[in-house]
N, C-alpha and C positions, 0 to 999 in steps of 0.2 A: 388967462390966455383967451382972447376973444376971436382971434383969427383961426381959420380951419386949416391953414397950410401945414403947420407943425404937427397937429394931430394926424392929419392924413399921411404925412411923411412917416410918422411913428408907426401908424397902422401898417403901411406897406412894408416897412423894415421888420416889424415883429412878425407879420404874416410870412415873410420870406424865411425867417428863422424857425418858426414853429409849425409850418404847414404840413410837414411830414410826420409830426408826432401822432401816435395812435389815439391820443385823447382829444386832439383838436377837431372842432366842428366848424367854427366860424369866428369872425372878429368884426367889430364895428366901432365907429366913433360915436360917442354920445355926450350930451351936455348934462352935467349934474345940476342939482337945485341951486348950487352956489355959482352957477354960470361958467364953471370951468369944464373943459373937455376931458374925457377919459376914454380909454380903450376897454371895451367889454369883450372878453374872450369866452366863447361858449365851448364847454367841454362835455364829453360823453358822461352819462350817468355813472357814478362810482369812480370817476377818474379825477375828481377835484384836487385831491392831495398831490397827485403826480403833476398836475398842471401847475399848481402853486409852487412846487419845487423847481420846475423848469422855467416858467415864465418870469421875467423880471418884474419888480415892483413898479418901475418907471422906465420909459424909453424916451429920449429927447425931452425929458421933463414932464412927460404925459403919464399920468397914473394908469396902471393896468389892473383891472378887476377880472378875476376868473369866476364864472358861474356855471353850474351844471345845467344841461339842457332840460327843458320841461317836458 
């Protein structure tokens, strides 16, 4: 997927769904080494398991990756 329209739509939709979760800190669209876009969800330290249970693996065909805040 080389256009940014679908990843941005996916980001907006996922943010709407998870923004009130206590573990949620932020979300962004990034491009992987393979050239494909994915959503990177940043979660509070110690909350990665809860985020992975709640967040989907994909939304609109865009992969979702959860990472703990540094």
